[in-house]
C-alpha positions in Angstrom: -3.1 98.9 194.8 -1.2 101.5 196.7 -1.2 105.0 195.1 2.0 107.1 195.4 2.1 110.7 194.8 5.3 112.3 193.3 5.9 115.8 194.1 7.4 117.4 191.0 8.2 120.5 192.8 10.7 118.6 195.0 14.1 120.0 193.9 17.1 117.7 193.1 19.5 117.8 196.0 22.6 119.8 195.4 24.9 116.9 196.2 23.7 115.0 193.2 24.4 117.9 191.0 27.9 118.2 192.3 28.5 114.4 191.8 27.2 114.6 188.3 29.5 117.5 187.5 32.4 115.8 189.0 31.7 112.6 187.0 31.3 114.6 183.8 34.5 116.6 184.4 36.4 113.4 185.2 35.1 111.7 182.0 36.0 114.8 180.0 39.4 115.1 181.6 40.1 111.4 180.9 38.9 111.7 177.3 41.1 114.8 176.9 44.1 113.1 178.3 44.7 110.8 175.3 45.5 111.4 171.7 45.7 109.1 168.6 48.0 110.0 165.7 46.3 109.0 162.4 48.1 107.0 159.6 50.3 109.2 157.4 50.7 111.9 160.1 53.1 112.9 162.8 52.2 114.5 166.2 53.7 117.7 167.5 53.4 118.2 171.3 52.4 121.7 172.3 52.4 122.8 175.9 50.8 126.2 176.6 51.5 127.2 173.0 55.1 126.1 173.1 56.2 123.5 170.6 58.2 120.7 172.0 61.0 118.6 170.5 59.2 115.3 170.8 57.5 113.9 167.6 54.8 111.3 167.9 54.6 108.7 165.2 51.2 107.3 164.0 49.4 105.2 166.5 48.7 105.7 170.2 47.0 106.4 172.5 49.4 109.1 173.9 48.8 110.7 177.3 48.8 114.5 177.6 48.0 116.9 180.4 44.4 118.1 179.8 44.0 121.8 179.1 47.7 122.2 179.3 49.1 120.1 176.4 47.9 119.1 173.0 49.2 117.0 170.1 48.9 118.7 166.7 48.6 116.4 163.7 50.9 117.1 160.8 50.3 115.4 157.4 53.4 113.8 156.0 51.8 112.1 153.0 52.5 113.1 149.4 50.5 116.2 148.6 50.1 118.1 145.4 49.9 121.8 144.7 49.3 123.4 141.3 50.0 127.0 140.5 50.0 129.2 137.4 52.6 131.8 136.7 53.9 134.2 134.0 57.6 134.5 133.3 60.0 135.6 130.5 62.3 133.4 128.5 65.9 134.2 127.7 64.8 135.8 124.4 62.2 138.0 126.2 59.2 136.0 125.1 56.3 136.1 127.7 55.4 132.6 128.7 52.5 131.4 130.9 52.8 128.0 132.5 51.1 125.8 135.0 53.3 123.8 137.4 52.2 120.9 139.5 54.4 119.9 142.4 54.3 116.8 144.5 55.8 117.3 148.0 55.6 116.2 151.6 56.6 117.5 155.0 59.8 115.9 156.3 58.6 113.6 159.1 61.7 114.4 161.2 61.1 118.2 161.0 57.3 118.5 161.6 57.9 120.3 164.9 60.0 123.0 163.3 57.6 123.3 160.4 54.7 123.8 162.7 56.7 126.2 164.9 57.6 128.4 162.0 54.7 128.0 159.5 51.9 126.3 161.5 49.6 124.5 159.0 49.7 127.2 156.3 53.1 126.1 154.8 51.6 125.5 151.3 50.4 129.1 150.9 53.2 130.7 152.9 56.3 129.2 151.3 55.6 126.6 148.7 53.4 128.6 146.3 55.8 131.7 146.3 58.8 129.4 145.9 57.2 127.8 142.8 56.7 131.2 141.3 60.3 132.2 141.9 61.7 128.9 140.7 59.7 129.0 137.5 60.8 132.6 136.7 64.5 131.7 137.4 64.3 128.5 135.3 62.6 129.9 132.2 64.9 132.8 132.1 67.8 130.4 131.3 66.1 129.1 128.1 64.8 130.6 124.9 61.2 130.2 124.1 61.9 127.5 121.5 64.1 125.6 124.0 61.3 125.7 126.6 59.5 123.4 124.1 62.3 121.4 122.7 64.1 120.9 126.0 61.1 120.4 128.3 62.7 117.7 130.4 65.8 119.8 131.0 63.7 122.8 132.0 61.7 120.7 134.4 64.8 119.5 136.1 66.2 123.0 136.4 63.0 124.2 138.0 62.8 121.2 140.3 66.4 121.6 141.5 65.9 125.3 142.2 62.7 124.6 144.1 64.3 121.8 146.1 67.0 124.2 147.3 64.5 126.9 148.3 62.2 124.6 150.3 64.5 122.2 152.0 65.4 124.8 154.6 61.7 124.8 155.7 61.5 121.1 156.1 59.6 120.6 152.8 60.7 117.7 150.6 60.1 118.1 146.8 59.3 114.8 145.1 58.9 115.9 141.5 57.8 118.8 139.4 55.4 118.5 136.4 55.1 121.1 133.7 51.5 120.9 132.8 51.5 123.5 130.1 53.6 126.3 128.3 51.6 129.0 126.6 53.0 131.7 124.4 51.6 134.7 122.5 49.5 133.9 119.4 52.2 135.5 117.1 54.9 133.4 118.6 52.8 130.2 118.3 52.2 131.0 114.6 55.9 131.5 114.1 56.7 128.2 115.8 54.1 126.4 113.7 55.6 127.9 110.5 59.1 126.9 111.5 58.1 123.4 112.4 56.2 123.1 109.1 59.3 124.3 107.2 61.5 121.8 109.0 59.1 119.0 108.2 59.1 120.0 104.6 62.9 120.2 104.5 63.1 116.7 106.1 60.6 115.4 103.5 62.6 116.9 100.7 65.8 115.4 102.2 64.1 112.0 102.3 62.9 112.3 98.7 66.5 113.3 97.6 67.9 110.3 99.5 65.4 108.0 97.8 66.3 109.4 94.4 70.0 108.9 95.1 69.4 105.3 96.2 67.3 104.6 93.2 70.0 106.1 90.9 72.7 104.1 92.6 70.5 101.0 92.1 70.0 101.8 88.4 73.8 102.4 88.0 74.5 99.1 89.7 72.0 97.3 87.5 73.4 98.9 84.4 76.9 97.9 85.4 75.7 94.4 86.0 74.0 94.3 82.5 77.1 95.7 80.8 79.3 93.2 82.6 77.0 90.4 81.5 77.1 91.7 77.9 80.9 91.9 78.0 81.2 88.4 79.3 78.8 87.0 76.6 80.6 89.0 73.9 84.0 87.7 75.2 82.7 84.2 75.2 81.4 84.5 71.7 84.6 86.1 70.5 86.7 83.3 72.1 84.5 80.7 70.5 84.8 82.3 67.0 88.5 82.7 67.5 88.8 79.0 68.5 86.8 77.9 65.5 88.8 80.1 63.2 92.1 78.7 64.5 90.7 75.2 64.2 89.7 75.9 60.5 93.0 77.5 59.8 94.8 74.4 61.2 92.6 72.1 59.1 93.4 74.2 56.0 97.1 74.1 56.7 97.1 70.3 57.1 95.0 70.0 53.9 97.4 72.3 52.1 100.4 70.1 53.2 98.6 67.0 51.9 97.9 68.6 48.6 101.5 69.8 48.3 102.7 66.3 49.0 100.5 64.9 46.2 101.6 67.5 43.8 105.2 66.7 44.5 104.5 63.0 43.8 102.8 63.8 40.5 105.7 65.9 39.4 108.1 63.0 40.3 106.0 60.5 38.3 105.9 62.8 35.3 109.7 63.1 35.3 110.4 59.3 35.7 111.2 57.5 32.5 110.2 54.1 33.8 113.7 52.8 34.2 115.5 52.2 37.5 118.9 53.6 37.9 121.8 51.2 37.3 123.7 52.3 40.3 121.7 52.6 43.5 122.9 53.5 46.9 121.2 54.8 49.9 117.9 56.4 49.1 118.4 56.9 45.4 115.3 54.9 44.4 112.3 57.2 44.7 109.5 55.9 46.8 106.2 56.4 45.2 102.9 55.2 46.7 101.2 54.0 43.5 98.1 52.8 45.4 97.3 56.3 46.3 96.8 57.1 42.6 94.7 54.0 41.7 91.0 54.2 42.0 89.8 52.0 44.8 86.7 50.9 42.8 89.0 49.6 39.9 91.1 47.7 42.4 88.0 46.1 43.9 86.6 45.2 40.5 89.8 43.4 39.4 89.7 41.4 42.5 
């Protein structure tokens, strides 16, 4: 086998070094010439520090001049910022609150946002604007209204914040009031008032129930009285009808007795002889059979 001896002291030729450098520079340059815009972002073209008008949508690759141009990525997704602030209500009560704001950068204004605020827009304009909007909003309501009209307060703060930030290219999606905190003395006063209102409502409900029950009792009593009146009227009508019937029977019986008496009187006065001259109805008509005992008649037969 042939033995070969390598001379480690033999330096690399300069031309190879130059070629390697050129290749490396070329690869680096080629790699630096393309940019990709991530989902939920927009690209801002910057040339020697100057912000251009062109906005790159998500996707790519996009070609730029290496070491001269660059594409800065701006997040246009919904972001959230929470901040705490202290303000005064309309009745000069000190109130501490925590506000959460959902927002995003206007995709059509990312270049102006970057030009004026760079990437620090949240700390530079959004947080201070929230502070001012909360103070302006809470000053329009009393401390009690901040609790009872929470939705209205939230809308006032959101509208004010929207007007403050839209000039910067920041879009406010919604504002959430996470908490309202007052002094311990005020909280105690609110609790006492709420308790008093609840007791008043409970007393009102009890009074309404008593009134309803009384009305029901009155209605029931009226119904019972009406029933009694109807029964009494019916009984009275029945008694009156029976009395009238009895009276009519007595009247008829009296007439019959009177007729019999008149016949007896006529018999007593008759001498047994018929008148010699008769005309018309001069002969008295007497029903003799009505005076004869029916049993005697039957026996004779």
